[in-house]
Structures are given as structure tokens and as C-alpha cells.
C-alpha positions in Angstrom: 0.0 0.0 0.0 1.5 3.3 -1.1 2.9 5.2 1.9 1.8 2.5 4.4 3.3 -0.3 6.3 2.0 -2.7 9.0 4.1 -0.8 11.5 2.6 2.6 10.7 -0.5 4.0 12.4 -1.8 5.5 15.6 0.4 5.0 18.7 -2.4 3.6 20.9 -3.1 0.8 18.5 0.6 0.0 18.1 1.1 0.0 21.9 -1.8 -2.4 22.4 -0.4 -4.7 19.7 3.1 -4.7 21.3 1.6 -5.2 24.8 0.0 -8.5 23.6 3.3 -9.9 22.5 5.0 -8.7 25.7 2.4 -10.2 27.9 2.2 -13.6 26.2 5.8 -13.9 25.0 7.1 -13.8 28.5 4.9 -16.6 29.8 6.4 -19.9 30.6 5.3 -22.9 28.6 3.1 -25.4 30.5 2.3 -29.0 30.2 -1.3 -29.8 29.2 -3.6 -29.8 32.2 -6.3 -32.4 32.9 -8.5 -29.8 34.5 -11.9 -29.6 32.9 -12.4 -26.4 31.0 -16.1 -26.3 31.6 -19.2 -28.0 30.3 -19.0 -28.2 26.5 -15.8 -26.2 26.3 -13.0 -27.9 24.4 -9.6 -27.0 23.3 -11.0 -26.5 19.8 -13.6 -24.1 21.2 -11.0 -22.0 22.9 -8.9 -21.8 19.7 -12.0 -20.8 17.8 -12.7 -18.0 20.3 -9.1 -16.8 20.3 -9.0 -16.9 16.5 -12.1 -14.7 16.3 -10.9 -12.4 19.0 -7.4 -11.9 17.5 -9.0 -11.4 14.0 -11.3 -8.7 15.4 -8.3 -7.0 17.1 -6.2 -7.1 14.0 -9.1 -5.7 12.0 -9.4 -2.8 14.5 -5.7 -2.1 14.1 -5.9 -2.3 10.3 -8.9 0.0 10.2 -6.9 2.7 12.2 -3.9 2.4 9.8 -6.2 2.6 6.8 -7.7 5.7 8.3 -4.3 7.3 8.8 -3.5 6.6 5.2 -6.8 8.2 4.1 -7.9 4.9 2.6 -10.3 4.0 5.4 -13.2 5.9 6.9 -14.8 6.4 10.3 -15.5 3.2 12.1 -15.9 2.2 15.7 -13.6 -0.5 17.0 -14.4 -3.6 19.0 -11.2 -3.7 21.1 -12.0 -4.8 24.7 -15.3 -6.3 23.7 -13.9 -9.4 22.0 -15.5 -11.6 24.7 -18.7 -11.4 22.7 -17.3 -14.2 20.6 -18.8 -16.4 23.3 -22.2 -15.4 22.2 -21.6 -16.7 18.7 -20.4 -20.0 20.2 -23.6 -20.2 22.3 -26.1 -19.4 19.5 -26.8 -21.2 16.3 -25.7 -19.8 12.9 -29.4 -19.4 12.1 -30.3 -17.4 15.1 -30.9 -13.8 14.0 -28.5 -11.3 15.5 -28.9 -7.6 15.8 -25.5 -6.4 16.9 -23.9 -3.6 18.8 -21.2 -1.8 16.8 -18.5 -3.4 18.9 -19.4 -6.9 18.0 -16.5 -7.6 15.7 -15.4 -10.9 17.4 -19.0 -12.2 17.3 -19.3 -11.4 13.6 -16.0 -13.0 12.7 -16.9 -16.2 14.6 -20.5 -16.3 13.2 -19.3 -15.7 9.6 -16.7 -18.5 9.9 -19.6 -20.9 10.6 -21.1 -20.3 7.2 -19.4 -21.8 4.2 -18.1 -19.3 1.7 -17.9 -16.3 3.9 -14.7 -14.4 4.6 -15.2 -12.1 7.6 -11.8 -10.4 7.1 -12.6 -9.3 3.6 -16.2 -8.4 4.4 -15.3 -6.2 7.3 -12.4 -4.4 5.5 -14.6 -3.8 2.5 -16.9 -1.9 4.8 -14.0 0.1 6.4 -12.9 1.3 2.9 -16.5 1.9 1.7 -16.0 -0.4 -1.3 -19.0 -0.7 -3.6 -18.5 -4.5 -3.5 -19.0 -4.6 0.3 -21.4 -7.6 0.5 -23.8 -6.0 3.0 -24.0 -2.2 2.6 -22.5 -1.9 -0.9 -20.2 0.8 0.3 -22.8 2.9 2.1 -21.6 2.4 5.7 -19.4 0.2 7.8 -21.8 -2.2 9.5 -21.7 -5.8 10.8 -24.2 -7.6 8.7 -24.6 -10.7 6.6 -27.6 -12.3 5.0 -26.1 -15.8 4.9 -25.0 -15.4 8.6 -28.3 -14.0 9.7 -26.8 -10.8 11.0 -29.2 -8.0 10.4 -27.2 -4.8 9.9 -27.5 -1.9 12.4 -25.9 1.5 12.2 -24.5 3.3 15.2 -27.3 1.9 17.3 -28.3 3.8 20.4 -30.9 1.2 21.4 -33.1 1.9 18.3 -32.8 -1.7 17.2 -34.2 -3.2 20.4 -37.9 -2.7 19.5 -37.2 -4.5 16.2 -35.5 -7.4 18.0 -38.6 -7.8 20.3 -40.8 -7.6 17.2 -38.8 -10.2 15.4 -38.9 -12.6 18.4 -42.6 -12.2 18.6 -43.1 -12.6 14.9 -41.0 -15.7 14.4 -43.4 -17.6 16.7 -46.5 -16.0 15.2 -45.3 -16.9 11.7 -44.9 -20.5 12.6 -48.4 -20.6 14.2 -50.0 -19.0 11.1 -48.0 -20.9 8.5 -46.2 -17.9 7.1 -42.8 -18.8 5.5 -39.9 -17.4 7.5 -36.2 -17.8 7.0 -35.8 -18.5 10.7 -36.6 -21.8 12.5 -39.5 -21.7 15.0 -37.1 -22.4 18.0 -34.7 -19.6 17.1 -33.4 -17.1 19.7 -33.1 -13.5 18.7 -29.9 -12.0 19.9 -29.7 -8.3 20.5 -26.6 -6.6 21.8 -26.0 -3.0 23.0 -23.9 -0.9 25.3 -24.4 0.2 28.9 -25.0 3.8 27.9 -27.7 2.7 25.5 -29.3 0.6 28.2 -30.4 4.0 29.7 -32.2 5.1 26.6 -35.9 5.2 26.8 -36.0 3.0 23.7 -34.2 0.3 25.5 -36.4 0.6 28.6 -39.5 0.5 26.4 -38.3 -2.5 24.4 -37.5 -4.6 27.5 -40.8 -3.6 29.0 -42.6 -4.6 25.8 -40.9 -8.0 25.8 -41.8 -8.7 29.5 -45.3 -7.3 29.0 -45.9 -9.6 26.1 -44.4 -12.7 27.7 -46.5 -12.0 30.8 -49.5 -12.7 28.7 -48.2 -16.1 27.7 -47.0 -15.0 24.3 -43.6 -16.3 23.3 -40.9 -13.7 23.0 -37.5 -15.5 22.6 -35.1 -12.6 22.8 -31.8 -12.3 24.6 -30.8 -8.8 25.5 -27.1 -8.5 25.9 -25.6 -5.4 27.5 -21.9 -5.2 26.7 -21.0 -3.1 29.8 -17.7 -1.4 29.4 -18.5 1.2 32.1 -18.5 4.3 29.9 -20.6 6.0 27.3 -18.2 8.0 25.1 -16.9 10.0 28.1 -19.7 9.5 30.7 -19.1 6.8 33.3 -21.8 4.2 34.1 -21.9 3.3 37.8 -20.4 -0.2 38.2 -23.6 -1.6 39.8 -26.1 0.3 37.6 -27.0 -2.3 35.0 -27.6 -5.0 37.6 -29.6 -2.5 39.7 -31.7 -1.5 36.7 -32.3 -4.9 35.1 -31.2 -7.6 37.6 -34.4 -8.0 39.5 -37.1 -7.4 36.9 -40.0 -9.9 37.3 -40.4 -11.8 34.1 -36.9 -11.1 32.9 -34.3 -13.8 33.6 -31.0 -12.1 34.5 -27.5 -13.4 33.8 -24.1 -11.9 34.4 -20.7 -12.9 32.9 -17.2 -11.5 32.7 -16.5 -10.9 29.1 -12.8 -10.7 29.8 -12.8 -14.3 31.2 -13.3 -16.7 28.3 -14.5 -19.6 30.5 -17.1 -17.5 32.3 -18.3 -15.8 29.1 -18.7 -19.1 27.3 -20.4 -20.8 30.3 -22.9 -18.1 31.1 -23.7 -17.2 27.5 -24.6 -20.9 26.9 -26.9 -20.9 29.9 -28.6 -17.7 28.9 -29.2 -18.8 25.3 -30.4 -22.2 26.5 -32.9 -20.5 28.9 -34.4 -18.4 26.2 -34.6 -21.2 23.7 -36.3 -23.6 26.2 -38.6 -21.1 27.9 -39.4 -18.8 24.9 -39.3 -15.8 27.3 -36.9 -12.8 27.3 -33.7 -12.8 29.2 -31.0 -10.2 30.0 -27.3 -10.9 30.0 -24.8 -8.4 31.3 -21.5 -9.0 29.7 -18.8 -7.0 31.5 -16.2 -5.7 29.1 -13.6 -3.0 28.8 -13.1 -0.3 26.1 -9.7 -0.2 24.6 -8.5 2.5 22.1 -11.2 4.9 23.0 -14.7 5.4 21.7 -13.6 5.7 18.0 -10.5 6.4 16.1 -10.4 10.2 16.7 -11.2 9.9 20.4 -8.5 10.9 22.9 -9.4 9.1 26.1 -6.6 10.8 28.1 -8.6 14.0 28.0 -11.3 12.6 30.3 -10.1 9.3 31.8 -7.5 8.9 34.6 -4.3 7.0 33.7 -5.1 4.4 36.4 -8.5 3.6 34.9 -6.9 3.1 31.5 -4.2 0.9 32.9 -6.9 -1.2 34.8 -8.7 -1.8 31.5 -5.5 -2.9 29.8 -5.0 -5.5 32.5 -8.4 -7.0 31.5 -7.7 -7.2 27.8 -9.9 -10.2 26.7 -7.5 -11.2 23.8 -4.7 -11.4 26.3 -6.9 -13.3 28.7 -7.8 -16.0 26.2 -4.2 -16.3 25.0 -3.0 -16.6 28.6 -5.6 -19.3 29.3 -4.3 -21.4 26.3 -0.8 -21.2 27.6 -1.5 -21.8 31.3 -3.6 -24.8 30.5 -0.8 -26.2 28.3 -3.0 -26.1 25.2 -0.4 -24.1 23.3 3.0 -22.6 23.8 3.6 -18.8 24.1 5.4 -18.9 20.7 2.5 -20.8 19.1 -0.1 -18.3 20.4 2.0 -15.2 19.4 2.8 -16.9 16.1 -1.0 -17.4 15.4 -1.7 -13.8 16.4 1.0 -12.5 14.0 -0.2 -14.8 11.2 -3.7 -13.5 11.6 -2.3 -10.0 11.5 -0.5 -10.7 8.2 -3.6 -12.1 6.7 -5.6 -9.1 7.7 -3.0 -6.7 6.4 -2.6 -8.6 3.1 -6.4 -8.3 2.6 -6.2 -4.6 3.5 -3.6 -4.1 0.8 -6.1 -5.5 -1.7 -9.5 -4.0 -0.7 -8.6 -0.4 -0.4 -8.2 -0.3 -4.1 -11.7 -1.5 -4.7 -14.0 1.0 -6.5 -16.3 3.2 -4.5 -19.8 4.4 -5.2 -19.5 7.2 -7.7 -22.9 8.5 -8.5 -26.0 9.6 -6.6 -28.0 7.0 -8.6 -25.8 4.2 -7.3 -26.0 5.4 -3.7 -29.8 5.8 -3.7 -30.6 2.6 -5.7 -31.8 0.6 -2.7 -34.0 3.4 -1.3 -37.1 3.1 -3.4 -37.3 -0.1 -5.4 -40.2 0.2 -7.7 -41.9 -2.5 -9.9 -45.2 -0.8 -10.6 -46.4 -3.6 -12.9 -45.8 -6.2 -10.2 -47.4 -4.0 -7.6 -50.5 -3.6 -9.8 -50.7 -7.3 -10.4 -50.5 -7.9 -6.6 -53.3 -5.4 -6.0 -55.6 -7.0 -8.5 -54.8 -10.7 -8.0 -57.7 -12.9 -6.9 -60.0 -10.0 -6.4 -63.6 -11.4 -6.3 -65.7 -9.4 -8.8 -68.5 -9.1 -6.3 -66.2 -7.1 -3.9 -65.1 -4.7 -6.6 -67.1 -1.6 -7.6 -66.5 0.6 -10.6 -64.9 4.0 -9.9 -67.0 7.1 -10.5 -66.0 9.5 -13.2 -64.1 12.6 -12.1 -66.2 15.6 -11.3 -66.8 18.1 -14.1 -66.8 21.7 -13.0 -67.4 24.1 -15.9 -68.8 27.5 -16.3 -71.9 26.1 -18.0 -72.4 23.3 -15.5 -72.9 24.8 -12.1 -74.8 22.0 -10.4 -73.3 20.5 -7.3 -70.8 17.9 -8.3 -71.4 14.3 -7.8 -68.2 12.8 -6.4 -69.5 9.7 -4.9 -72.7 7.6 -4.7 -75.5 8.3 -7.2 -78.9 9.4 -5.9 -80.5 6.5 -4.1 -77.3 4.5 -3.9 -75.6 3.6 -0.6 -71.9 4.6 -0.5 -69.1 4.3 1.9 -67.4 6.9 4.1 -63.6 7.0 4.3 -63.6 5.0 7.6 -65.9 2.4 6.1 -63.8 2.0 3.0 -60.6 1.5 5.1 -62.4 -1.1 7.3 -63.8 -2.8 4.2 -60.4 -2.9 2.5 -58.5 -4.1 5.6 -61.1 -7.0 5.9 -60.6 -7.9 2.2 -56.8 -7.9 2.6 -57.0 -10.0 5.8 -59.3 -12.4 4.0 -57.1 -12.7 0.9 -53.6 -12.5 2.3 -52.5 -14.6 5.3 -49.4 -12.5 5.7 -51.3 -9.4 6.7 -51.3 -8.4 10.4 -53.3 -5.4 11.7 -52.4 -4.1 15.2 -52.0 -1.1 17.4 -53.4 0.6 20.4 -57.2 -0.1 20.7 -57.5 -1.6 17.2 -58.8 -5.0 18.5 -61.8 -5.2 20.8 -62.6 -1.5 20.6 -62.1 -1.4 16.9 -60.1 1.8 17.0 -61.0 5.2 18.5 -63.0 6.0 15.4 -64.3 2.5 14.7 -62.1 2.1 11.6 -61.0 -1.5 12.6 -64.4 -2.4 14.1 -65.2 -6.1 13.8 -61.9 -7.2 12.4 -60.6 -9.0 15.4 -63.8 -10.8 15.9 -63.8 -12.0 12.3 -60.1 -12.8 11.9 -58.9 -13.6 15.4 -56.5 -12.1 17.9 -53.5 -13.6 16.2 -53.9 -11.4 13.2 -55.7 -8.3 14.6 -54.5 -7.4 18.0 -54.0 -4.7 20.6 -50.6 -3.5 21.6 -49.4 -1.7 24.7 -49.4 2.1 24.8 -45.9 2.6 23.3 -45.5 3.8 19.7 -41.9 2.6 19.6 -43.0 -0.9 20.5 -45.9 -0.7 17.9 -43.4 0.1 15.2 -40.8 -2.3 16.5 -43.4 -5.1 16.2 -43.9 -4.1 12.6 -40.2 -4.0 11.9 -39.7 -7.5 13.3 -42.8 -8.8 11.6 -41.7 -7.5 8.2 -38.4 -9.4 8.6 -40.3 -12.6 9.6 -42.4 -12.7 6.4 -45.5 -10.6 7.3 -46.9 -7.5 5.7 -47.6 -5.6 9.0 -50.2 -2.8 9.1 -49.6 -1.1 12.4 -51.7 1.8 13.6 -50.4 5.0 15.3 -53.4 6.4 17.0 -52.7 10.1 16.2 -50.2 11.8 14.1 -48.8 13.8 17.1 -48.0 10.5 18.8 -45.7 9.4 15.9 -43.1 11.9 17.0 -42.5 9.8 20.1 -41.2 7.1 17.9 -40.3 8.8 14.6 -36.8 7.2 14.6 -38.3 3.8 14.2 -39.5 4.9 10.8 -36.5 7.2 9.9 -33.5 5.4 11.5 -34.7 1.8 11.4 -37.4 1.1 8.8 -36.2 3.5 6.1 -32.5 2.7 6.4 -32.5 -1.1 6.4 -32.7 -1.6 2.6 -30.2 1.2 2.2 -27.6 -0.2 4.5 -28.1 -3.8 3.4 -28.2 -3.0 -0.3 -31.7 -4.4 -0.5 -30.8 -7.8 1.1 -33.1 -7.0 4.1 -36.4 -5.2 3.8 -39.0 -3.6 6.0 -42.4 -4.2 4.3 -44.9 -2.2 6.3 -47.8 0.1 6.0 -48.2 2.5 9.0 -51.7 3.7 9.3 -51.8 7.1 11.1 -54.9 9.1 12.0 -54.0 12.7 11.6 -54.5 16.2 10.2 -56.9 18.8 11.7 -60.5 20.0 11.4 -61.7 17.5 14.0 -64.5 19.4 15.8 -64.6 19.6 19.6 -61.9 17.1 20.4 -58.4 17.2 21.7 -56.5 20.3 20.6 -53.1 19.8 18.9 -52.5 16.3 20.0 -55.6 15.1 18.1 -55.4 17.8 15.4 -51.8 17.7 14.3 -51.1 19.1 10.8 -47.3 18.6 10.7 -45.9 16.0 8.3 -42.5 17.6 7.9 -40.8 14.8 9.9 -42.1 12.2 7.4 -41.7 14.0 4.1 -37.9 14.2 4.2 -37.3 10.5 4.9 -35.7 9.1 1.8 -37.7 6.3 0.1 -40.7 6.6 2.3 -44.1 6.4 0.6 -46.8 8.8 2.0 -50.4 8.3 0.9 -53.2 10.7 1.9 -56.7 9.8 0.7 -59.5 12.4 0.7 -62.4 10.1 -0.2 -63.6 6.6 0.2 -62.7 5.0 -3.1 -59.2 6.6 -3.0 -58.8 5.3 0.6 -59.5 1.8 -0.6 -57.3 2.0 -3.7 -54.3 3.8 -2.1 -54.3 1.3 0.9 -54.3 -1.6 -1.5 -51.4 -0.1 -3.5 -49.4 0.5 -0.3 -49.8 -3.0 0.9 -48.8 -4.5 -2.4 -45.8 -2.1 -2.7 -44.7 -3.3 0.8 -45.1 -6.9 -0.2 -43.6 -6.7 -3.7 -40.9 -4.1 -3.2 -40.4 -4.0 0.5 -41.5 -0.4 0.7 -42.1 1.4 3.9 -45.4 3.2 3.5 -47.3 5.7 5.7 -51.0 5.8 5.1 -52.2 9.1 6.6 -55.9 9.1 7.3 -57.7 12.5 7.6 -59.7 12.2 10.8 -62.1 14.9 9.9 -63.1 13.0 6.7 -63.5 9.6 8.4 -67.3 9.9 8.6 -68.0 12.7 6.2 -70.9 12.1 3.9 -71.6 15.4 2.2 -69.7 17.8 0.0 -72.6 20.2 0.4 -75.0 19.8 3.3 -77.3 16.9 2.8 -76.1 15.8 -0.7 -74.3 12.6 0.3 -71.8 13.6 -2.4 -68.7 12.6 -0.4 -69.8 9.0 -0.2 -68.2 6.7 -2.7 -67.9 3.0 -3.5 -65.2 1.2 -1.6 -63.7 0.1 -5.0 -62.1 -2.9 -3.5 -60.4 -3.9 -6.7 -59.1 -0.5 -7.6 -55.4 0.3 -8.1 -53.7 3.7 -8.0 -50.1 3.8 -9.0 -47.8 5.4 -6.5 -47.2 9.1 -7.5 -50.4 9.6 -9.5 -52.8 12.4 -8.7 -56.5 12.7 -9.2 -58.0 15.6 -11.1 -61.5 17.1 -10.9 -62.8 18.8 -14.0 -60.9 20.2 -17.0 -61.1 24.0 -16.4 -58.5 26.1 -18.2 -58.4 29.2 -16.0 -57.0 28.0 -12.7 -55.5 24.8 -11.1 -56.0 24.4 -7.4 -53.6 21.8 -5.9 -54.6 20.3 -2.6 -54.9 17.0 -0.7 -56.9 15.5 2.2 -59.3 18.1 3.9 -58.2 20.7 1.3 -59.8 18.7 -1.5 -63.5 19.1 -0.6 -62.8 22.7 0.5 -61.2 23.4 -2.9 -64.1 21.8 -4.7 -66.6 24.0 -2.9 -64.5 27.1 -3.8 -64.3 25.9 -7.4 -68.1 25.7 -7.6 -68.4 29.3 -6.4 -65.7 30.4 -8.9 -67.6 28.6 -11.6 -70.7 30.7 -10.8 -68.5 33.7 -11.7 -67.4 32.2 -14.9 -64.0 30.9 -13.7 -63.2 27.4 -15.0 -61.2 25.7 -12.3 -59.7 22.2 -12.0 -58.8 20.7 -8.6 -55.8 18.4 -8.4 -55.8 16.0 -5.4 -52.1 15.0 -4.9 -53.0 11.8 -3.0 -49.3 11.1 -2.6 -47.1 13.4 -0.6 -44.0 11.3 -1.2 -43.2 10.8 -4.0 -45.1 13.8 -5.2 -47.1 13.3 -8.5 -44.8 15.8 -10.3 -45.8 14.7 -13.8 -49.5 15.2 -13.1 -48.8 18.4 -11.3 -46.9 19.9 -14.2 -49.5 18.7 -16.8 -52.4 20.4 -15.0 -50.3 23.5 -14.0 -49.4 24.0 -17.7 -53.0 23.5 -18.7 -54.1 26.7 -16.9 -50.9 28.7 -16.4 -52.1 29.6 -12.9 -51.6 27.4 -9.8 -52.9 27.9 -6.3 -51.7 25.5 -3.7 -54.3 25.0 -0.9 -52.2 23.4 1.9 -53.6 22.5 5.3 -50.2 21.9 6.7 -48.1 24.8 8.1 -46.5 27.6 6.1 -43.0 26.5 7.2 -42.1 23.0 6.4 -45.5 22.3 4.8 -46.3 20.4 1.7 -46.7 23.6 -0.4 -43.0 24.3 -0.2 -42.2 21.1 -2.1 -45.0 21.7 -4.6 -43.6 25.2 -5.3 -40.1 23.7 -5.6 -41.2 21.1 -8.1 -42.8 23.8 -10.3 -39.7 26.0 -10.1 -37.3 23.1 -10.8 -39.4 22.2 -13.9 -39.2 25.8 -15.2 -43.0 26.3 -14.9 -43.5 29.8 -16.4 -46.9 30.6 -15.0 -48.1 32.2 -11.8 -48.0 30.4 -8.5 -49.5 31.2 -5.1 -50.1 29.3 -2.0 -52.4 29.5 1.0 -51.6 27.5 4.1 -52.3 27.0 7.8 -50.3 29.2 10.2 -47.1 28.3 11.8 -48.9 27.3 15.0 -50.0 24.3 17.0 -53.7 23.7 16.6 -55.6 25.1 19.6 -58.8 23.7 21.2 -62.3 24.9 20.1 -63.2 27.7 17.8 -59.7 29.2 18.1 -58.5 26.5 15.7 -60.3 28.3 12.9 -57.9 31.3 13.2 -54.8 29.2 12.3 -56.1 26.6 9.8 -56.6 26.8 6.1 -60.2 27.6 5.2 -62.4 28.2 2.2 -62.4 31.9 2.6 -58.6 32.0 2.4 -58.6 29.7 -0.6 -61.2 31.8 -2.4 -59.5 35.1 -1.6 -56.1 33.7 -2.8 -57.7 32.4 -6.0 -59.2 35.9 -6.7 -55.9 37.6 -6.3 -54.1 35.0 -8.5 -56.7 35.5 -11.3 -56.1 39.3 -11.2 -53.8 40.2 -14.1 
């Protein structure tokens, strides 16, 4: 490697390397001892552990040297945590593992149990961000492998724990429901994290969800492993804290092992895994470790740790501990152990010399390729397959609003016909999906017996049973974590978040977990899911801003996320079906945002029943396609959700004054229907965006940007809700988009 040699690099890494040789090289050779190593622990086992530990250590050293030479990139080392190799010994190669970022030794040992895998090359390809990295494709340095059943996590601060719980729950449920899953029914889900992460509310919530679920007799075979090195970046963890916090929790079996003592780590890890596998209940293992070489490559521990503490950690080096055990039990000579360590180092460095030259990702298209896989023809086929004709209803023609036709528009049921409300259409569609597709699960707070706060899931549990339609505990992170795990296990989960404002308690489960998995696994793992969220404003006499939240900014900037917002019953049915099929076919993460105020709306104008519509069970709407009302050529009003009926009423009043208006319902907030937007904007030359979200960070900003980016030459205006939370009662009308504001803005835009 140009300008590099195995001896170059950061001094702390070189000192740790030299210390190993000094510690082991000065030991006296011993004769083999007859003393039992422990149940199931053989000489071969110890050599496997040492090999994995030494390989992980040498990978850490190589990563530092690659970084110094500007050929490697930011990565967090595993030095001091190599005792986690015992967890790989204790688990099966088919047990799914969601790993802490210091799990190098575990990964090396697990990968070596799978024919054809080379953990040295795989890890180093991640360090140098090579496009051929077999897990992330050069997007991030992660421990992950589809063949080794290691689900990649990125810089996890407990955010992966809800998914681990969901996966443990879903593996068992898949077996009971006959859903094909890549994991055997008796699998144990392994989830590792640090002591600082154990204090995160996400960790506490996930452990609580596991215990709460198991308390009801539902299997949750998950082993939580806290790799406790006593410090979170620079903040110490009290030595007794993890045991104090988790050691006496009813319903949570607790184990503790010294990760710097190979015999103890192997023995206790085996006991903990066996407990979970046999009892199918959660357990917690505290694996005491040390942190060597700092938090990450650029971290200078001497700035915040005492020399005595650093020296004490060095004395507990787990690689030295395993090597010493091999020598003291007479299983190898000092020269043999040091020779093996050096031989591993040479292998690692020889691979580093090769991989840093591998090509990197060189275009935005290559980087973003896994974010939004789209096979629209396959999605359409999945929507329409096996749909019984009797359940499908023809869609109604679009409303015609012209200057010569000033009758109230018929947008739904014909006179004398019975139509559906939005809530009824969603209920009808969920039932049809549950009936047709055994992989569909519907769950959330109050969705079961109660049928949802607004009755949207009423009767589904009674009809399809509590295994497929069920209530969850009051914790949005756990609701979404269940969906994340269920998607991995072969389901198409449809979780419900009760109100849009409640999503913000758990937004990272969508942003940092769901939306990133395909990205950081190059599509090898997916999170098929459709998150139903009741939201937006205009709900009368109920709740204030927590039940009338009009902010979707936190969702709209998540790469690859699909956001559907229906305004009427037939669109609600069609968009929901499309989202479910996109999740199943392409692994898409979809948010289905349901306007609460339109759930039970029947009329466009008082008493006309014009907002009722057929459920259109067999309908399909392609992602990113809008709906247009009329073909007016004077003005295009762009809106969505509650803004659509408001805009239609305004359009009728404008028609009475001779203004021919078309109303464009976006239906999809991500991806925006840009082609349809431009077509109808150019048709009139004037665009008014009627946006019920806020002026700052609202949907109208992206609509304006799309028009500008496309070089739209016409006039554009927008009218929005205020930058305010939604207050209770009549005061809400002062800050929300209304028809008066739409009509006034339209008149101003039409003035030459």
C-alpha cells in the first residue's frame, strides 16, 4: 500500500499490539492440564474463540492504519469487547442477530460458521467503503450478513431493540400462522447494545414490551445482551447500575458474565441462550467488558479518563486473557499463540492491501438505488390478484366543473345508492386484505376489541382472530418495532399509530430503522410495512393539537418513504391496497395518513351525500399519480386531504362567476405526483396550492419547488395554515386553512 506499512498507524493501536506480545511472549510454557475447561468447552472451542478475538483485534488495528493513510473511513472498533465471541459459540448460525457496533469478534466467529464467507474481507470492504461490500454496498461500515443471519444496524443507540422484540414475537407467530420465514421456530433473537444505550428510553421500552408480552403467555424468545464497558463515550456508568436497573425485573431472567474471562463468558452465554430457547421468554445478559483504544479512532481518552483507569482496563484485555488461558492450560506454547496472532495480522493486512483499491460508489443513482425499489407492474398485479368481482365496484368519473355546469358535483354515490365513508372504506379494505392474504397483520393501540378510536377497525378482530388483529401496549416505539420485526419474519404488517402527534415519540423507528434497512443492506433485508396514522386537523370539539396535528415535515424528508393521503372513500381503498402491495412486492415502507375529519364525512354540500363513494375494493392507483377534478382552463387548485372538498366548494363558487377551475388532489405526498402536477399546471398557467399543513415545512413548499425546478413559467401562489399548533375549540379556525382563504387567494391570483 502506497505510503503505508504494517508498522505505521496511531500509537495507541501499536502500543496495544506490542503489549499483547510482551504479555504472552514472557509466559512460561506449560504442560497440558487435565483440569476440565467447563461444560461443552473444548480445546477446539477455545482456539475458535481466540482466532475470532485476534482477528477482530487485527481488523481494528488495520482500520486505524487505513484511516491514517486516508484509505479507510470512520469506524468504531471492538477492542476490549472481544468476549462477545462467546455469544456466537452459544447461538446457532441461524439465530438472527442484531448487533452492537463493537461486535467484531461475534461477527468473525459467526461468519466462519457459514461456508463461503470471509469475515476479514467483508469487514475491511466496509471500512474502505467499497462498492462490493457484501452487506451495505459501500454505504456504511456495518456488521451484517444475510447468509450469517446478522441484520445490519448502524451506530445503534438502542433503536434496534424494538425491532428485536418484534422479530422474536413474529417468528413464533409466523410458525403458528403458517407464514414462511427464514428462521426456524425455535430460534433465539440476539440483541446486543452498550451500557450507555441501556439507559435510553427506547431500551427501557423494548425490554418492558418483551416482558409485558411474555407476561400474557405469548412467546418472545429474545436475549438482550448489554456489553457493559462502564462508559458511554466520556460519561461513566456506575459499576452496579446495569444489575440494579435490570437484575431483579419480574419476568426477565437475568445473567451476568465477565466478558474478559473466556470460560465465564462461554459458560454463562450458553446458559442464557439455552434459557431463552427452552422457555421462549426474554432474558437479559450483562457481559462485563472494557473499552480499549477509545470510543472511536479520533477519540482521545486521556482528555477525560484517569491513567489508572486506562491501565486497569488494559489489565483486563480479553484477547490477552484467552491467550494466557491457552498457555496456562498447556494447550499451546507462548510462541505458538504469538505466532498465530501474528499470522492473523499478516492475513488481515494482506487483505487490506487489496481491498482499499476496490471501486467506491461514484454516483447519486448508485448510492440511492436501494432506497425506493419500484416495480409498478408487479405491484399492480398484486393489488388486483384474486379479487372477487363481487367485492369490486366501478370507480366514478371525475367531477366536471365548468362555467356552464354549475350543479353541485357528484363525487360519490349516485342518488338512491348507498356509498361508503372513508372510515368504512378502510375497514372494508382491511377486511378484504386479511381475507385474501394470510401474511397481513393489523395491530396497534385499541384496534382490537374496541375497533379503534373512530371505529375504523371495528369487527376485524372478531372476524379474523387475535393472532392477526390485536391490541398492543401504549408505546409507539413498540408498535413500530413489532412491525419492523414482523416484516423481517415474512409478514406485511399494518400497524396503527393512533394520532399523528404520537408518531413523533417514535419517529426514529421509521426514519432510522425502517427506512434505512434496505439502504444499509443493499436491499438484502427489507421492512415491508404500511403504517396507518390518523391525523391532520379539522376534527371538531376534540383534543387540541395532539388530536389535530397538521405537521408532516418529519415524514416528508425520509428518503424512500411512501406517504399516501386519501381524501375520499374510493381513494382510501385503492391507495391502501397499493401501499400493501408495494410493501409486499418491493419491501416499501409506507405511511397511510388518514384525515380524521373526513372519516365519517358524507356530504360535499350539506345533505347531498356527495362525499360518499364506492369502496372500490379492486381499484389500483399507481404510487405518485394524482386525481383531477374537471378540466377547467383558468386555474388549477392543488390540494390534498381536507383541502380537496374545500377546494371543490370554492371551485363551484368560482364557476358561478365564470372561472373554469380544475382541482388536483395530490393523493401522494411522497413521492409527489410531479408529472401530473406539471400537466395540470401548464394547462391553466395559474396554480394555487391549498395546503392545510403549516406555512413553514409544509407540503406547499415542495410543490412550489417542483414547479420551479421544472421551469414552470406561469403564476403560482399558496395559502396554508399558520405556523402554529392547533388550539382547542373555535380558536382553531384562526390558524387553519379555510375556504375563505382559498377563495381570496384564487381571486388575487386571477387578477392580471
